[in-house]
mmCIF file as gemmi writes it, N, C-alpha and C atoms, coordinates in Angstrom:
data_model
loop_
_atom_site.group_PDB
_atom_site.id
_atom_site.type_symbol
_atom_site.label_atom_id
_atom_site.label_alt_id
_atom_site.label_comp_id
_atom_site.label_asym_id
_atom_site.label_entity_id
_atom_site.label_seq_id
_atom_site.pdbx_PDB_ins_code
_atom_site.Cartn_x
_atom_site.Cartn_y
_atom_site.Cartn_z
_atom_site.occupancy
_atom_site.B_iso_or_equiv
_atom_site.pdbx_formal_charge
_atom_site.auth_seq_id
_atom_site.auth_asym_id
_atom_site.pdbx_PDB_model_num
ATOM 1 N N . UNK Axp A 1 ? 0.775 -1.178 0.247 1 0 ? 1 A 1
ATOM 2 C CA . UNK Axp A 1 ? 0.25 -0.043 0.006 1 0 ? 1 A 1
ATOM 3 C C . UNK Axp A 1 ? 0.904 0.867 0.017 1 0 ? 1 A 1
ATOM 4 N N . UNK Axp A 2 ? 1.851 1.252 0.874 1 0 ? 2 A 1
ATOM 5 C CA . UNK Axp A 2 ? 2.737 2.316 0.965 1 0 ? 2 A 1
ATOM 6 C C . UNK Axp A 2 ? 3.755 2.691 -0.257 1 0 ? 2 A 1
ATOM 7 N N . UNK Axp A 3 ? 4.104 1.457 -1.122 1 0 ? 3 A 1
ATOM 8 C CA . UNK Axp A 3 ? 4.963 1.3 -2.166 1 0 ? 3 A 1
ATOM 9 C C . UNK Axp A 3 ? 3.987 1.983 -3.525 1 0 ? 3 A 1
ATOM 10 N N . UNK Axp A 4 ? 2.763 1.829 -3.327 1 0 ? 4 A 1
ATOM 11 C CA . UNK Axp A 4 ? 1.604 2.411 -4.088 1 0 ? 4 A 1
ATOM 12 C C . UNK Axp A 4 ? 1.335 3.94 -3.908 1 0 ? 4 A 1
ATOM 13 N N . UNK Axp A 5 ? 1.565 4.366 -2.774 1 0 ? 5 A 1
ATOM 14 C CA . UNK Axp A 5 ? 1.251 5.519 -3.042 1 0 ? 5 A 1
ATOM 15 C C . UNK Axp A 5 ? 2.641 6.756 -2.944 1 0 ? 5 A 1
ATOM 16 N N . UNK Axp A 6 ? 3.691 5.946 -2.924 1 0 ? 6 A 1
ATOM 17 C CA . UNK Axp A 6 ? 5.097 6.588 -3.355 1 0 ? 6 A 1
ATOM 18 C C . UNK Axp A 6 ? 4.836 6.583 -5.03 1 0 ? 6 A 1
ATOM 19 N N . UNK Axp A 7 ? 4.872 5.488 -5.377 1 0 ? 7 A 1
ATOM 20 C CA . UNK Axp A 7 ? 4.762 5.649 -7.031 1 0 ? 7 A 1
ATOM 21 C C . UNK Axp A 7 ? 3.42 6.513 -7.615 1 0 ? 7 A 1
ATOM 22 N N . UNK Axp A 8 ? 2.239 6.305 -6.835 1 0 ? 8 A 1
ATOM 23 C CA . UNK Axp A 8 ? 1.464 7.379 -7.471 1 0 ? 8 A 1
ATOM 24 C C . UNK Axp A 8 ? 2.026 8.898 -7.105 1 0 ? 8 A 1
ATOM 25 N N . UNK Axp A 9 ? 2.324 9.383 -6.315 1 0 ? 9 A 1
ATOM 26 C CA . UNK Axp A 9 ? 3.106 10.337 -5.967 1 0 ? 9 A 1
ATOM 27 C C . UNK Axp A 9 ? 4.243 11.111 -7.353 1 0 ? 9 A 1
ATOM 28 N N . UNK Axp A 10 ? 5.216 9.708 -7.464 1 0 ? 10 A 1
ATOM 29 C CA . UNK Axp A 10 ? 5.924 10.218 -8.187 1 0 ? 10 A 1
ATOM 30 C C . UNK Axp A 10 ? 5.487 10.662 -9.628 1 0 ? 10 A 1
ATOM 31 N N . UNK Axp A 11 ? 4.599 9.7 -9.863 1 0 ? 11 A 1
ATOM 32 C CA . UNK Axp A 11 ? 3.964 9.703 -11.236 1 0 ? 11 A 1
ATOM 33 C C . UNK Axp A 11 ? 2.948 10.903 -11.416 1 0 ? 11 A 1
ATOM 34 N N . UNK Axp A 12 ? 2.472 11.633 -10.284 1 0 ? 12 A 1
ATOM 35 C CA . UNK Axp A 12 ? 1.933 13.011 -10.356 1 0 ? 12 A 1
ATOM 36 C C . UNK Axp A 12 ? 2.806 13.982 -10.426 1 0 ? 12 A 1
ATOM 37 N N . UNK Axp A 13 ? 3.818 13.902 -9.654 1 0 ? 13 A 1
ATOM 38 C CA . UNK Axp A 13 ? 4.642 15.186 -10.234 1 0 ? 13 A 1
ATOM 39 C C . UNK Axp A 13 ? 5.563 14.825 -11.403 1 0 ? 13 A 1
ATOM 40 N N . UNK Axp A 14 ? 5.697 13.427 -12.259 1 0 ? 14 A 1
ATOM 41 C CA . UNK Axp A 14 ? 5.998 13.559 -13.514 1 0 ? 14 A 1
ATOM 42 C C . UNK Axp A 14 ? 5.471 14.247 -14.456 1 0 ? 14 A 1
ATOM 43 N N . UNK Axp A 15 ? 4.113 13.995 -14.09 1 0 ? 15 A 1
ATOM 44 C CA . UNK Axp A 15 ? 3.054 14.771 -15.422 1 0 ? 15 A 1
ATOM 45 C C . UNK Axp A 15 ? 3.001 15.985 -15.442 1 0 ? 15 A 1
ATOM 46 N N . UNK Axp A 16 ? 2.864 16.575 -13.827 1 0 ? 16 A 1
ATOM 47 C CA . UNK Axp A 16 ? 2.713 18.42 -13.579 1 0 ? 16 A 1
ATOM 48 C C . UNK Axp A 16 ? 4.375 18.723 -14.264 1 0 ? 16 A 1
ATOM 49 N N . UNK Axp A 17 ? 5.181 17.9 -14.11 1 0 ? 17 A 1
ATOM 50 C CA . UNK Axp A 17 ? 6.868 18.596 -14.672 1 0 ? 17 A 1
ATOM 51 C C . UNK Axp A 17 ? 6.562 18.554 -16.267 1 0 ? 17 A 1
ATOM 52 N N . UNK Axp A 18 ? 6.121 17.584 -16.853 1 0 ? 18 A 1
ATOM 53 C CA . UNK Axp A 18 ? 5.715 17.439 -18.426 1 0 ? 18 A 1
ATOM 54 C C . UNK Axp A 18 ? 4.559 18.302 -18.455 1 0 ? 18 A 1
ATOM 55 N N . UNK Axp A 19 ? 3.891 18.655 -18.085 1 0 ? 19 A 1
ATOM 56 C CA . UNK Axp A 19 ? 3.073 19.343 -18.617 1 0 ? 19 A 1
ATOM 57 C C . UNK Axp A 19 ? 3.366 21.128 -18.531 1 0 ? 19 A 1
ATOM 58 N N . UNK Axp A 20 ? 4.236 21.104 -17.394 1 0 ? 20 A 1
ATOM 59 C CA . UNK Axp A 20 ? 4.9 22.725 -17.266 1 0 ? 20 A 1
ATOM 60 C C . UNK Axp A 20 ? 6.089 22.626 -18.545 1 0 ? 20 A 1
ATOM 61 N N . UNK Axp A 21 ? 6.691 21.635 -18.498 1 0 ? 21 A 1
ATOM 62 C CA . UNK Axp A 21 ? 8.07 22.111 -19.663 1 0 ? 21 A 1
ATOM 63 C C . UNK Axp A 21 ? 7.034 21.779 -21.239 1 0 ? 21 A 1
ATOM 64 N N . UNK Axp A 22 ? 6.146 21.076 -21.299 1 0 ? 22 A 1
ATOM 65 C CA . UNK Axp A 22 ? 5.558 21.424 -22.584 1 0 ? 22 A 1
ATOM 66 C C . UNK Axp A 22 ? 4.931 22.76 -22.538 1 0 ? 22 A 1
ATOM 67 N N . UNK Axp A 23 ? 4.32 23.269 -21.621 1 0 ? 23 A 1
ATOM 68 C CA . UNK Axp A 23 ? 3.789 24.695 -21.794 1 0 ? 23 A 1
ATOM 69 C C . UNK Axp A 23 ? 4.971 25.742 -22.064 1 0 ? 23 A 1
ATOM 70 N N . UNK Axp A 24 ? 6.09 25.705 -21.366 1 0 ? 24 A 1
ATOM 71 C CA . UNK Axp A 24 ? 7.181 26.466 -21.613 1 0 ? 24 A 1
ATOM 72 C C . UNK Axp A 24 ? 7.658 26.175 -23.027 1 0 ? 24 A 1
ATOM 73 N N . UNK Axp A 25 ? 8.226 25.445 -23.597 1 0 ? 25 A 1
ATOM 74 C CA . UNK Axp A 25 ? 7.978 25.066 -24.781 1 0 ? 25 A 1
ATOM 75 C C . UNK Axp A 25 ? 7.37 25.798 -25.933 1 0 ? 25 A 1
ATOM 76 N N . UNK Axp A 26 ? 6.099 25.252 -25.32 1 0 ? 26 A 1
ATOM 77 C CA . UNK Axp A 26 ? 4.827 26.23 -26.781 1 0 ? 26 A 1
ATOM 78 C C . UNK Axp A 26 ? 5.237 27.671 -26.87 1 0 ? 26 A 1
ATOM 79 N N . UNK Axp A 27 ? 5.062 28.602 -25.296 1 0 ? 27 A 1
ATOM 80 C CA . UNK Axp A 27 ? 5.337 29.375 -25.021 1 0 ? 27 A 1
ATOM 81 C C . UNK Axp A 27 ? 6.13 29.955 -25.539 1 0 ? 27 A 1
ATOM 82 N N . UNK Axp A 28 ? 7.736 29.51 -25.248 1 0 ? 28 A 1
ATOM 83 C CA . UNK Axp A 28 ? 8.774 29.986 -26.49 1 0 ? 28 A 1
ATOM 84 C C . UNK Axp A 28 ? 8.923 29.474 -27.774 1 0 ? 28 A 1
ATOM 85 N N . UNK Axp A 29 ? 8.197 28.776 -27.926 1 0 ? 29 A 1
ATOM 86 C CA . UNK Axp A 29 ? 7.958 28.535 -29.5 1 0 ? 29 A 1
ATOM 87 C C . UNK Axp A 29 ? 7.398 29.376 -30.306 1 0 ? 29 A 1
ATOM 88 N N . UNK Axp A 30 ? 6.243 30.131 -29.502 1 0 ? 30 A 1
ATOM 89 C CA . UNK Axp A 30 ? 5.424 31.516 -30.2 1 0 ? 30 A 1
ATOM 90 C C . UNK Axp A 30 ? 6.161 32.365 -29.857 1 0 ? 30 A 1
ATOM 91 N N . UNK Axp A 31 ? 7.089 32.877 -29.255 1 0 ? 31 A 1
ATOM 92 C CA . UNK Axp A 31 ? 7.846 33.977 -29.011 1 0 ? 31 A 1
ATOM 93 C C . UNK Axp A 31 ? 9.126 33.687 -29.587 1 0 ? 31 A 1
ATOM 94 N N . UNK Axp A 32 ? 9.867 32.928 -30.183 1 0 ? 32 A 1
ATOM 95 C CA . UNK Axp A 32 ? 10.766 32.597 -31.151 1 0 ? 32 A 1
ATOM 96 C C . UNK Axp A 32 ? 10.225 32.796 -32.744 1 0 ? 32 A 1
ATOM 97 N N . UNK Axp A 33 ? 9.018 32.294 -32.647 1 0 ? 33 A 1
ATOM 98 C CA . UNK Axp A 33 ? 8.371 32.027 -34.064 1 0 ? 33 A 1
ATOM 99 C C . UNK Axp A 33 ? 8.201 33.568 -34.411 1 0 ? 33 A 1
ATOM 100 N N . UNK Axp A 34 ? 7.704 34.288 -33.583 1 0 ? 34 A 1
ATOM 101 C CA . UNK Axp A 34 ? 7.151 35.769 -33.772 1 0 ? 34 A 1
ATOM 102 C C . UNK Axp A 34 ? 8.59 36.865 -34.057 1 0 ? 34 A 1
ATOM 103 N N . UNK Axp A 35 ? 9.916 36.534 -33.474 1 0 ? 35 A 1
ATOM 104 C CA . UNK Axp A 35 ? 10.413 36.999 -33.664 1 0 ? 35 A 1
ATOM 105 C C . UNK Axp A 35 ? 11.293 36.767 -34.756 1 0 ? 35 A 1
ATOM 106 N N . UNK Axp A 36 ? 10.862 35.36 -35.51 1 0 ? 36 A 1
ATOM 107 C CA . UNK Axp A 36 ? 11.338 35.198 -36.828 1 0 ? 36 A 1
ATOM 108 C C . UNK Axp A 36 ? 10.162 35.614 -37.899 1 0 ? 36 A 1
ATOM 109 N N . UNK Axp A 37 ? 8.893 35.946 -38.195 1 0 ? 37 A 1
ATOM 110 C CA . UNK Axp A 37 ? 7.963 36.657 -38.575 1 0 ? 37 A 1
ATOM 111 C C . UNK Axp A 37 ? 8.204 38.319 -38.399 1 0 ? 37 A 1
ATOM 112 N N . UNK Axp A 38 ? 8.712 38.535 -37.502 1 0 ? 38 A 1
ATOM 113 C CA . UNK Axp A 38 ? 9.402 40.092 -37.509 1 0 ? 38 A 1
ATOM 114 C C . UNK Axp A 38 ? 10.692 40.295 -38.532 1 0 ? 38 A 1
ATOM 115 N N . UNK Axp A 39 ? 11.325 39.384 -38.189 1 0 ? 39 A 1
ATOM 116 C CA . UNK Axp A 39 ? 12.793 39.353 -39.201 1 0 ? 39 A 1
ATOM 117 C C . UNK Axp A 39 ? 12.355 39.355 -40.841 1 0 ? 39 A 1
ATOM 118 N N . UNK Axp A 40 ? 11.107 38.409 -41.098 1 0 ? 40 A 1
ATOM 119 C CA . UNK Axp A 40 ? 10.839 38.348 -42.538 1 0 ? 40 A 1
ATOM 120 C C . UNK Axp A 40 ? 10.146 39.424 -43.105 1 0 ? 40 A 1
ATOM 121 N N . UNK Axp A 41 ? 9.158 39.886 -42.063 1 0 ? 41 A 1
ATOM 122 C CA . UNK Axp A 41 ? 7.893 41.086 -42.572 1 0 ? 41 A 1
ATOM 123 C C . UNK Axp A 41 ? 8.037 42.262 -41.766 1 0 ? 41 A 1
ATOM 124 N N . UNK Axp A 42 ? 9.613 42.617 -41.112 1 0 ? 42 A 1
ATOM 125 C CA . UNK Axp A 42 ? 9.255 43.783 -40.306 1 0 ? 42 A 1
ATOM 126 C C . UNK Axp A 42 ? 9.453 45.39 -40.856 1 0 ? 42 A 1
ATOM 127 N N . UNK Axp A 43 ? 9.424 45.011 -42.282 1 0 ? 43 A 1
ATOM 128 C CA . UNK Axp A 43 ? 9.165 46.283 -43.22 1 0 ? 43 A 1
ATOM 129 C C . UNK Axp A 43 ? 7.759 46.658 -43.388 1 0 ? 43 A 1
ATOM 130 N N . UNK Axp A 44 ? 6.876 45.374 -42.896 1 0 ? 44 A 1
ATOM 131 C CA . UNK Axp A 44 ? 5.295 45.956 -43.238 1 0 ? 44 A 1
ATOM 132 C C . UNK Axp A 44 ? 4.716 46.544 -42.254 1 0 ? 44 A 1
ATOM 133 N N . UNK Axp A 45 ? 5.184 46.047 -40.826 1 0 ? 45 A 1
ATOM 134 C CA . UNK Axp A 45 ? 4.567 46.815 -39.436 1 0 ? 45 A 1
ATOM 135 C C . UNK Axp A 45 ? 4.926 48.087 -39.421 1 0 ? 45 A 1
ATOM 136 N N . UNK Axp A 46 ? 3.97 49.072 -38.955 1 0 ? 46 A 1
ATOM 137 C CA . UNK Axp A 46 ? 4.44 50.279 -38.574 1 0 ? 46 A 1
ATOM 138 C C . UNK Axp A 46 ? 5.342 50.477 -37.377 1 0 ? 46 A 1
ATOM 139 N N . UNK Axp A 47 ? 5.412 49.614 -36.669 1 0 ? 47 A 1
ATOM 140 C CA . UNK Axp A 47 ? 6.347 49.565 -34.975 1 0 ? 47 A 1
ATOM 141 C C . UNK Axp A 47 ? 7.278 49.23 -35.074 1 0 ? 47 A 1
ATOM 142 N N . UNK Axp A 48 ? 7.807 48.58 -36.199 1 0 ? 48 A 1
ATOM 143 C CA . UNK Axp A 48 ? 9.012 48.173 -36.514 1 0 ? 48 A 1
ATOM 144 C C . UNK Axp A 48 ? 9.975 48.341 -37.614 1 0 ? 48 A 1
ATOM 145 N N . UNK Axp A 49 ? 9.268 49.127 -38.034 1 0 ? 49 A 1
ATOM 146 C CA . UNK Axp A 49 ? 9.969 50.092 -39.308 1 0 ? 49 A 1
ATOM 147 C C . UNK Axp A 49 ? 11.119 50.728 -39.056 1 0 ? 49 A 1
ATOM 148 N N . UNK Axp A 50 ? 11.052 51.078 -37.635 1 0 ? 50 A 1
ATOM 149 C CA . UNK Axp A 50 ? 12.363 52.038 -37.792 1 0 ? 50 A 1
ATOM 150 C C . UNK Axp A 50 ? 13.372 51.249 -37.068 1 0 ? 50 A 1
ATOM 151 N N . UNK Axp A 51 ? 13.114 49.871 -36.441 1 0 ? 51 A 1
ATOM 152 C CA . UNK Axp A 51 ? 13.849 48.847 -35.884 1 0 ? 51 A 1
ATOM 153 C C . UNK Axp A 51 ? 14.561 48.361 -37.505 1 0 ? 51 A 1
ATOM 154 N N . UNK Axp A 52 ? 13.835 47.869 -38.235 1 0 ? 52 A 1
ATOM 155 C CA . UNK Axp A 52 ? 14.489 47.321 -39.416 1 0 ? 52 A 1
ATOM 156 C C . UNK Axp A 52 ? 15.249 48.18 -40.356 1 0 ? 52 A 1
ATOM 157 N N . UNK Axp A 53 ? 14.934 49.298 -40.562 1 0 ? 53 A 1
ATOM 158 C CA . UNK Axp A 53 ? 15.351 50.302 -41.109 1 0 ? 53 A 1
ATOM 159 C C . UNK Axp A 53 ? 17.093 50.167 -40.945 1 0 ? 53 A 1
ATOM 160 N N . UNK Axp A 54 ? 17.561 50.153 -42.282 1 0 ? 54 A 1
ATOM 161 C CA . UNK Axp A 54 ? 19.037 49.9 -42.859 1 0 ? 54 A 1
ATOM 162 C C . UNK Axp A 54 ? 19.614 48.68 -41.816 1 0 ? 54 A 1
ATOM 163 N N . UNK Axp A 55 ? 19.177 47.602 -41.98 1 0 ? 55 A 1
ATOM 164 C CA . UNK Axp A 55 ? 19.632 46.447 -41.502 1 0 ? 55 A 1
ATOM 165 C C . UNK Axp A 55 ? 20.157 45.638 -42.7 1 0 ? 55 A 1
ATOM 166 N N . UNK Axp A 56 ? 21.215 44.637 -42.621 1 0 ? 56 A 1
ATOM 167 C CA . UNK Axp A 56 ? 21.294 43.901 -44.105 1 0 ? 56 A 1
ATOM 168 C C . UNK Axp A 56 ? 20.053 42.852 -44.196 1 0 ? 56 A 1
ATOM 169 N N . UNK Axp A 57 ? 19.492 43.189 -45.516 1 0 ? 57 A 1
ATOM 170 C CA . UNK Axp A 57 ? 18.109 41.882 -45.34 1 0 ? 57 A 1
ATOM 171 C C . UNK Axp A 57 ? 18.999 40.651 -45.452 1 0 ? 57 A 1
ATOM 172 N N . UNK Axp A 58 ? 19.957 39.994 -45.83 1 0 ? 58 A 1
ATOM 173 C CA . UNK Axp A 58 ? 20.66 38.555 -45.87 1 0 ? 58 A 1
ATOM 174 C C . UNK Axp A 58 ? 20.848 38.111 -44.343 1 0 ? 58 A 1
ATOM 175 N N . UNK Axp A 59 ? 20.838 39.281 -43.679 1 0 ? 59 A 1
ATOM 176 C CA . UNK Axp A 59 ? 21.049 38.975 -42.166 1 0 ? 59 A 1
ATOM 177 C C . UNK Axp A 59 ? 19.664 38.648 -41.562 1 0 ? 59 A 1
ATOM 178 N N . UNK Axp A 60 ? 19.029 39.475 -41.65 1 0 ? 60 A 1
ATOM 179 C CA . UNK Axp A 60 ? 17.451 39.091 -41.427 1 0 ? 60 A 1
ATOM 180 C C . UNK Axp A 60 ? 17.185 38.2 -42.212 1 0 ? 60 A 1
ATOM 181 N N . UNK Axp A 61 ? 17.029 37.783 -42.968 1 0 ? 61 A 1
ATOM 182 C CA . UNK Axp A 61 ? 16.544 36.262 -43.727 1 0 ? 61 A 1
ATOM 183 C C . UNK Axp A 61 ? 17.174 35.606 -43.187 1 0 ? 61 A 1
ATOM 184 N N . UNK Axp A 62 ? 18.762 35.429 -42.799 1 0 ? 62 A 1
ATOM 185 C CA . UNK Axp A 62 ? 18.977 34.045 -42.337 1 0 ? 62 A 1
ATOM 186 C C . UNK Axp A 62 ? 18.44 33.854 -40.734 1 0 ? 62 A 1
ATOM 187 N N . UNK Axp A 63 ? 18.62 34.723 -40.219 1 0 ? 63 A 1
ATOM 188 C CA . UNK Axp A 63 ? 18.508 35.143 -38.846 1 0 ? 63 A 1
ATOM 189 C C . UNK Axp A 63 ? 16.702 34.532 -38.344 1 0 ? 63 A 1
ATOM 190 N N . UNK Axp A 64 ? 16.203 35.483 -39.078 1 0 ? 64 A 1
ATOM 191 C CA . UNK Axp A 64 ? 14.409 34.494 -39.708 1 0 ? 64 A 1
ATOM 192 C C . UNK Axp A 64 ? 14.324 33.279 -39.577 1 0 ? 64 A 1
ATOM 193 N N . UNK Axp A 65 ? 15.176 32.642 -40.692 1 0 ? 65 A 1
ATOM 194 C CA . UNK Axp A 65 ? 14.807 31.407 -41.045 1 0 ? 65 A 1
ATOM 195 C C . UNK Axp A 65 ? 15.143 30.423 -39.846 1 0 ? 65 A 1
ATOM 196 N N . UNK Axp A 66 ? 16.261 30.908 -39.116 1 0 ? 66 A 1
ATOM 197 C CA . UNK Axp A 66 ? 16.758 30.101 -37.896 1 0 ? 66 A 1
ATOM 198 C C . UNK Axp A 66 ? 15.662 30.183 -36.647 1 0 ? 66 A 1
ATOM 199 N N . UNK Axp A 67 ? 14.728 31.45 -36.707 1 0 ? 67 A 1
ATOM 200 C CA . UNK Axp A 67 ? 14.06 31.321 -35.723 1 0 ? 67 A 1
ATOM 201 C C . UNK Axp A 67 ? 12.744 30.452 -35.736 1 0 ? 67 A 1
ATOM 202 N N . UNK Axp A 68 ? 12.615 30.661 -37.052 1 0 ? 68 A 1
ATOM 203 C CA . UNK Axp A 68 ? 11.441 29.567 -37.862 1 0 ? 68 A 1
ATOM 204 C C . UNK Axp A 68 ? 11.739 28.085 -37.573 1 0 ? 68 A 1
ATOM 205 N N . UNK Axp A 69 ? 12.631 27.651 -37.896 1 0 ? 69 A 1
ATOM 206 C CA . UNK Axp A 69 ? 13.458 26.209 -37.75 1 0 ? 69 A 1
ATOM 207 C C . UNK Axp A 69 ? 13.025 26.245 -36.3 1 0 ? 69 A 1
ATOM 208 N N . UNK Axp A 70 ? 14.079 26.905 -35.326 1 0 ? 70 A 1
ATOM 209 C CA . UNK Axp A 70 ? 13.999 26.427 -34.175 1 0 ? 70 A 1
ATOM 210 C C . UNK Axp A 70 ? 12.587 26.858 -33.374 1 0 ? 70 A 1
ATOM 211 N N . UNK Axp A 71 ? 11.979 28.205 -33.658 1 0 ? 71 A 1
ATOM 212 C CA . UNK Axp A 71 ? 10.31 27.601 -33.37 1 0 ? 71 A 1
ATOM 213 C C . UNK Axp A 71 ? 9.893 26.998 -33.171 1 0 ? 71 A 1
ATOM 214 N N . UNK Axp A 72 ? 9.629 25.861 -34.503 1 0 ? 72 A 1
ATOM 215 C CA . UNK Axp A 72 ? 8.964 24.499 -34.758 1 0 ? 72 A 1
ATOM 216 C C . UNK Axp A 72 ? 9.274 23.64 -33.89 1 0 ? 72 A 1
ATOM 217 N N . UNK Axp A 73 ? 10.891 23.53 -34.316 1 0 ? 73 A 1
ATOM 218 C CA . UNK Axp A 73 ? 11.087 22.655 -33.673 1 0 ? 73 A 1
ATOM 219 C C . UNK Axp A 73 ? 10.797 22.685 -31.811 1 0 ? 73 A 1
ATOM 220 N N . UNK Axp A 74 ? 10.591 24.114 -31.466 1 0 ? 74 A 1
ATOM 221 C CA . UNK Axp A 74 ? 10.461 23.786 -30.136 1 0 ? 74 A 1
ATOM 222 C C . UNK Axp A 74 ? 8.825 23.439 -30.172 1 0 ? 74 A 1
ATOM 223 N N . UNK Axp A 75 ? 7.831 24.071 -31.012 1 0 ? 75 A 1
ATOM 224 C CA . UNK Axp A 75 ? 6.382 23.811 -30.86 1 0 ? 75 A 1
ATOM 225 C C . UNK Axp A 75 ? 6.139 22.059 -31.142 1 0 ? 75 A 1
ATOM 226 N N . UNK Axp A 76 ? 7.087 21.744 -32.456 1 0 ? 76 A 1
ATOM 227 C CA . UNK Axp A 76 ? 6.929 20.133 -32.068 1 0 ? 76 A 1
ATOM 228 C C . UNK Axp A 76 ? 7.129 19.158 -30.939 1 0 ? 76 A 1
ATOM 229 N N . UNK Axp A 77 ? 8.507 19.887 -30.246 1 0 ? 77 A 1
ATOM 230 C CA . UNK Axp A 77 ? 8.753 18.904 -29.161 1 0 ? 77 A 1
ATOM 231 C C . UNK Axp A 77 ? 7.693 19.184 -27.606 1 0 ? 77 A 1
ATOM 232 N N . UNK Axp A 78 ? 6.859 20.736 -27.851 1 0 ? 78 A 1
ATOM 233 C CA . UNK Axp A 78 ? 6.179 20.858 -26.945 1 0 ? 78 A 1
ATOM 234 C C . UNK Axp A 78 ? 4.423 19.969 -27.141 1 0 ? 78 A 1
ATOM 235 N N . UNK Axp A 79 ? 4.454 19.847 -28.344 1 0 ? 79 A 1
ATOM 236 C CA . UNK Axp A 79 ? 2.983 19.253 -28.328 1 0 ? 79 A 1
ATOM 237 C C . UNK Axp A 79 ? 3.355 17.641 -28.547 1 0 ? 79 A 1
ATOM 238 N N . UNK Axp A 80 ? 4.591 17.084 -28.605 1 0 ? 80 A 1
ATOM 239 C CA . UNK Axp A 80 ? 5.011 15.602 -28.916 1 0 ? 80 A 1
ATOM 240 C C . UNK Axp A 80 ? 4.89 14.983 -27.424 1 0 ? 80 A 1
ATOM 241 N N . UNK Axp A 81 ? 5.397 16.142 -26.791 1 0 ? 81 A 1
ATOM 242 C CA . UNK Axp A 81 ? 5.821 15.593 -25.156 1 0 ? 81 A 1
ATOM 243 C C . UNK Axp A 81 ? 6.609 14.063 -24.598 1 0 ? 81 A 1
ATOM 244 N N . UNK Axp A 82 ? 7.537 14.642 -25.338 1 0 ? 82 A 1
ATOM 245 C CA . UNK Axp A 82 ? 8.465 13.052 -25.403 1 0 ? 82 A 1
ATOM 246 C C . UNK Axp A 82 ? 9.738 13.448 -24.742 1 0 ? 82 A 1
ATOM 247 N N . UNK Axp A 83 ? 9.678 13.512 -22.939 1 0 ? 83 A 1
ATOM 248 C CA . UNK Axp A 83 ? 10.606 13.815 -22.334 1 0 ? 83 A 1
ATOM 249 C C . UNK Axp A 83 ? 11.107 12.959 -21.69 1 0 ? 83 A 1
């Protein structure tokens, strides 16, 4: 009986940890993907037009692509929950 209670507590803690880690991965993915979108389409938005002025387009697109790839990976990992 006592062993079962300990196992239940560990299982519940593991599920909570996995859920929190998944939530963190999904939130970080959204932030990183948003940065990638701003790198690609920053010239189209009024509030980022000043920040994106006089930046090398190649660097913006490379960084935006890396953000899109990494954000997609974090989103996949958060949805799959394979920890």
